N, C-alpha and C positions, 0 to 999 in steps of 0.2 A: 310324854313321849307321845312321835307322833300318829297319827289313825291310815290308814293302808291298806283298807280291805277295796283292791284292784277286782273289780269284775273282767276276766277280763274276755269274757267274749261277748260285750257289748256292742252292742252299730252303732249306738247316740252317747255322747261323750257333754257333758253340761261341764265349764269349769267359770266356777262364778270366781272374780279377782279382788280378791282388798276390800271384799265387808268383815273388816273389821272392825273393833273401837276408836283404835287410830284414824279412820276415814270415817267416821260416821258420828261418834259418841263424843272423843276427848283427843285429850292434846294436841300440836301446836296444826295440825295439819287439819282435823277433823272439822266436818261440815256438816253438822246434823241438818243440814232442809236434802241432803244424798237420801238421807230414809223414807220421803215420797216413794223410791218405786218400789221399798219393802214389800209391800203385799202384792203388786203385783208378780217379783220376783216369786215370793212365796206362793201361786198360783201357777205357777210355772214349774217349780220346784216340784209340786206335787201332782200333774200331770207325770213330768218327766218321773218320775219312782213309780208311779201307777205305771207305769209303760214300760220298765225295768233297765230303764237310762244308768250311766255312770254319772254320780255328782261328786265332781272334785273340785274344793277352796283353795283356793293360792292366797296364803297369809304374809304381808310385809312383816317383815322382823330383821331388826338388825342388830350389831353387836355397837359399843357405846363409838366406837371409830369408823365408823362407815364411811363410804368415800360419796356417799350420795347426798347427806347433809352436806356437801361445799351446795351443792345445786337445792337440796328443799326441806334444808336446818333439820334439828333430829328430832324423829317422829320414831312409830313403832319400835321404841328398844326391844330388844329379847326379852324375856320371860314377863315382859310386863303385862296387865291387861290389855294396850292399847293393842296388842297381836292376835287376841282374841277374836273368835270371829261374836257376831256379834250376839248375842243371843237370838235373838227372833228367828235366828235361819239352823243354827246350831242342830236341831235333829236331825238334820240333814250332811249335817257333816259326818261323815265317815270313811274321805280320804283324803289327807291336806297335805297339802308342800309348800315349802318355808321358801321366799323369794327372797333378797337381796340387792334387785335394781329394781326398773320400770318394767319389763318384762319379762315377765311369767315364762317365759321356754328355757332363762334359765336356775329354775328353780331345781331344788336339790333332786333328781330322780324320773321330774316328769318325762325327758326324752325318754329316756330306757323303758316307763314304764309306760307311753303311747305306742314304743316299737313294740311292744308285748299286745296291745290292740290289734287284731287281725282281721277281724271281724266291723273292727269303724270303717261307718260309711258318713257320718256326721257330727260336726262339735256343734254346742250349741252358749255363744258365751254372754255372760252378765256382769254385772259389777261398775266398778269405780274406775280408776278417773278413765270415762270412755272415749278421753285424749291425752293422757299416759298410761300409763297400765294397758289398759283396756286395746286398744290400738296398740301399741307397741308389742302383746303381746300377739293381739292377732296375725298384724299380719307377718308376723315370724313365725308364726303355727303352718302358716297360710307357706309361704318358704317352705320352709321344713317339707311340708307335702310335696309340693310341685318337686325339690330335689330330690327327693324317694319316689317321684312315681309315684302316689298313694293318690286316688281318687276320692277325694272326703272333701265333700263341701261344709263351711264355718259358715254360721252365719250369728250374725250377730243384733241380739234381743232390743232393739229402742228404750222401749218402756223398761226396760228393768238394766240399762246403767244410768248413769249421769256424770256429770261434774262440779267444781265449783260456781259457784259466780259472786265475782267481786269486780273493781274499778278492771276497767283492761282485761278483763275477763267474763266477758258475755256467756254467761248457760248456751244460752241458744241458740248462739250462734258456735261454737267451741263445736256444738255438739255434732251439730251440721256437719259441720266442715270435722270433725273427725269421721262421722257416719262417714261419710263421701268419699274420704281417704280413704276407709276400710276397704267399701264399694269398689275402689278405682284400685282394688289391690285383690281380687276375685273372692272379695268374707259379703253372702248375701245379706243385704238391711234387711231382716223385721221388724215392720214398724208396730203388728201387733198380733197373735198367734190366735 
């Protein structure tokens, strides 16, 4: 059963993207090196909770026939430990959404719930992978707010986002390009709060 404790009166929304076992600890797409951002995420999440921000988690979850597997291989199969929020962040998980793509805006129920947040002024983005799910969802969220004439700032917290490092995929270069792409689409780059 998904947790959906949403505070419709919040002015700040924190979206934690794919900080699940399948990207952080185990499975075909796990990159344990991304765990280096968790201490900073914990600091920020505590600060946000203390000031009354709404924190939501986006969890990658696919059925065995997911089309996405053609591009990224099998990962985060539904009802497996790979789809669960990492234990280090679970205490902040009161509201969660499942996605079956690389774009969190298509997570079931998310857009409907964002529409209910009439006092929303700011969104903070954190998680993995900065060059795929964070960027795709962030740019789509910016487009959604623009289309609906909602003056909501979106910040991407660079020290709370990461991607993997491999041959042909240099983490530092990919992160820099991803944050620049988001900035060119109206998302504010925050290097350290």
